[in-house]
C-alpha positions, 0 to 999 in steps of 0.5 A: 529467476531474479538472480538470472536476470541480475536484478539488483533491487526490487520495488514491491508496489502494494499501493491500492492493493486490498489484499488477498489470501494469507497463503499468498502473503506467506509465499511473497514474504518467503521470497525475501526471508528464510524460515520464520513467522509471517503473521499471527491470527487470534480467534475469539477464545484468544487462541493464537496461531502462527503462519510461518514460512517453512522454505529455507530458500530465498528467491532474492537477497538484494535490497527491497522497497515496499510502496504502500498507501492508505488503500493497502489493506489486509494481506498487503499489510501483512506482507509490508508489516512482516518485511518491516519487522524483519528489517528486510525491506524499507516501507515507503508510502503516503501514510499508514495503510488501511488498518484492516486487521480482521477476518470476517465470515458470512452466515446465510440466515435463511439456510440456518432457519430451515424453513421458507419464509420472508428472507432474513439476509446475511450476517457478517461475523468477525472471527479472527484478528491479525497480528504482526510478528512483533505483536502489534495488530495491523488493525486500525493503525495499519503499517506506518511507513519508514519514509513518508511521501506526499499524499495526493488524497490526504483530504479523503477520510479513508481507512479503518480508523475512520469507520464507526465502531471499528475494532480498536488496536491491540497487541499480543506477545511478540514472536521470536524471529531472526532479523535480516542483517545483510543490509547496511543502509542507515534509515536516518540517512535515507530519510534525510536524503529522501526529504531533500529530494522531495523538497526539490520536486516541483510535482510533489509541491503541486501534489501537496498544494492540491491536497491542501486546497481540497482539504480546506474546501472539504471543511467549508460548510457555508455556501452562498445561495446567490447565483453570482457568488456561487458561480464566482466561487466555483470558478475560483475553485476550478482555477485553483485546482487547475493551478495545482494540477501536477499533470502526472501524465504529461512531460518526459518520462522519469525512467525507462520501463521495459516489461518482461515475460508477458504472455502474448495473445493468440488473436490479433484483436487480443494482441492489439488490446494487450499492446495498448494496455502495456503502452498505457501502463508504461507511460503512467509508470514511467511518470510516477513520482512515487515510484521514481522516489522509491527508485532513488531510495533503493539506489541509496540503500544499495550504496549502503547509505 
């Protein structure tokens, strides 16, 4: 389908994607690589199993950029990690992904008891751990982007690494796999070009300014109880936030968005709601500076830089 539409480059946006089924992770990875391993899973007895793509066909052979953030988790991290290990895609993002590299199951204690009585609740057990094909765990560390973009939520402590008693990072033996050799881009050059563009971006400067301010405010532990001082401080903070607001939903579009293959609703009310949803999505996407930078990175990759 992508070949018929003459798609020259693809951005896979996994930001905020909490993951899903391992089978879907394998299928998505298999769209971009030939046969080979996608992820390893290890059980408590240290037995390791490999989930591999066994379909030799490749749906898309052009350049790929994967966008991630700290809310990309679980199966999303498997896709990003596999494509990074194969050298099939460049990973760009606001920092390491969530670091959710484990599988849990729920045990209903009331069903195990076998007799009525006071409810005992549910027990959550960790039964597996994910490992990338290079042997690294996605647990705790997550997937580290090849190119780092400004983080709008750098002040928020989110991710497996911030949880109490989180399972630590570990590794297993790397698997044998064939690296992607068709791409000719140079990561050092791509990083340099992206850094230069980011440095010239007014909206990225605002995003960094806002994030730095929120981080400094988060660390403040003393608040005046004097009403006049508290009101003055609140106004100062509001003014600072307003000044640093990147206003992402304003201004002209950075690029044109043309949705394709949307299923049309049969009802007028449904069609109207769908049209409104698509219009809002197009407006937000066309003004998204992270997607815009990914687009420029993709252009550099396609030119072999």
